[in-house]
N, C-alpha and C positions, 0 to 999 in steps of 0.2 A: 438195577443195572442202570448206569448213567447213560444219558442220550447224548450223542456228539452233535454239535451244532453245525459242524463243517465236514464236508466229505474229505477224507484223505486220499492220497494217491492210490491206495489199494482199492478204493471204491469206484475209481474211474474206469470206464470200459473204453478201450481203444478199437475204433472201427476197423473192420477187415479192409485190407487194401483193395482197390478196384481191380477186377479180373482183367487180365491182359486180353489184347485182341485175339491172341491165339486161343486162350482159354474160352473166350466167347464163342469162337467159330467151333470149337469142339462141343460146347454146349448146345449150339445151334444144330449141329450133326445128331446129337443125342435126341433132340427134340423131333428131328427129321425121321429118324428110326423109329421112334414111338408113334409118329403120325402115319408112317407107312404101315406099321402093324395095326393101328386102329383103322386105317382105311380098308385094310384087307379083312378086317372082322367085321365091324358094324358102325353105324353112326352114333350109337349111344356113347361110345368112347370119346367122341368129340365134345359132347356135353360135359364130360367129366375130365377134360383136358387139364383144368387147374388142380384137380386132385392127383392127377398122374405126374404133375410137374415136381421134381424132387428138390428144387432149388429155393433158396430163402430170399436173396436179395433182388431187388426190382430188376436191376440189369441182367442177372442170370435168368430170372423168370421170363422176362420179355424175350430174350434171345431164344430160350428153349421154346416158347410158344410161337416165335416167328417160324422156326424150323418145323414145329408140328403142323402149323396152319398151312406152310407151303407144301409140305408132303401130301396133306389130305386134298389140297387144291389140284396138285399135280395128278394124283390118282383119279380125280373125277374127269380128267381130260380123255 
């Protein structure tokens, strides 16, 4: 099998578009909801928050975690 030296257009990966502000707000709300459920159950879920986070991109993961942490902090008050 011959090896290609140059990548063709079919080999290029197009990055996903950045999520909109609205999409990020919904992601933060999902993190909030998960944080409220974790706050109601136990503190072990807080240490596993990264495993609970269903998102892949940094922006989405950060916003989800922001919501999660805010909900847990609010529950402690």
